[in-house]
C-alpha angles and dihedrals in degrees: 000000000000114000112235119222119222126180122221139178125214115258118214101172123067137186135070096295093053091046091050091052090051093052092049087054091054097259134104130212118253138171132211122200144150145164089281097029124077111220112282116198112211142163121231139178112264089210090057091049091050088055089055093048091046094051124104092270096037113183089002092064118124109233130200102211108202110200116202096247091064097265114134121200126194106217147149128219108267099177143339137191135217127206106257093230109027094034089219120143111262106170143007138196123207126197120208116240134181120225092223095051125074124243133199115236140159114245123199112258128203140173120224129196132034111276120232088235092057090053088057094048106279128128124237113226117195104201097192131044092187132025119220110229140172122217144120112296095249092051096057107128118229089227143348122225139177131200107235096178093114096048109118129197110298094014124121140196117234129208089245088069095060113121100216128179117261111281095022118113125190112228093219131097113261092244094051110125112231100172134011139178109225135180110260096253093048092046090055093051093047092048090062093049098038117116121234112298113269097029130158091046140166118263104276136135106254091319094314123130113295108186116236119246108288090004137088110001121253103192125189117289110252130222111269115241 
């Protein structure tokens, strides 16, 4: 993974008035923190953050946050907020990570191919939209996919069959079903009983980096100013 560079300026003032002034100036308030990093209030370009979120790794991108005083922080996007009406970015949280310590993240998951069972009338059900994984920050895959072409009616794909890059571990039990081809009537019944897509999942904030035990720090989320 390529580390993305993002410039930031230190932010001394807080509160709604200061944040409004920042936004009028084309910046948004943000905060960076971690287990070994005291909260650092900064201002960043919302356009630059959108470029990070729109990159191949999206929210799982590793960011080199260059603060104006020369301090450089290695972080990932923990959270961000949009204005409810304008849908413009208004705030962001960054969590400090270390390149030599693993993190827990959710990686987009997709099925490719048309299963045999679908050809004969079955319905493909993809149980997860993201797969929780643990790995070093620079090894986070941009996506995980499986070829379901050979799945016949009544057959399923288990987590144990995932072909993950070296150093990447799925945080699911080996016998966890991640995709299945069901008969139409069974698929309808299971759809009603199915839990929210992506569950069970590793501890992570909305898919953001959640440091592994004894690894990259998580920190407590701070109040947004």
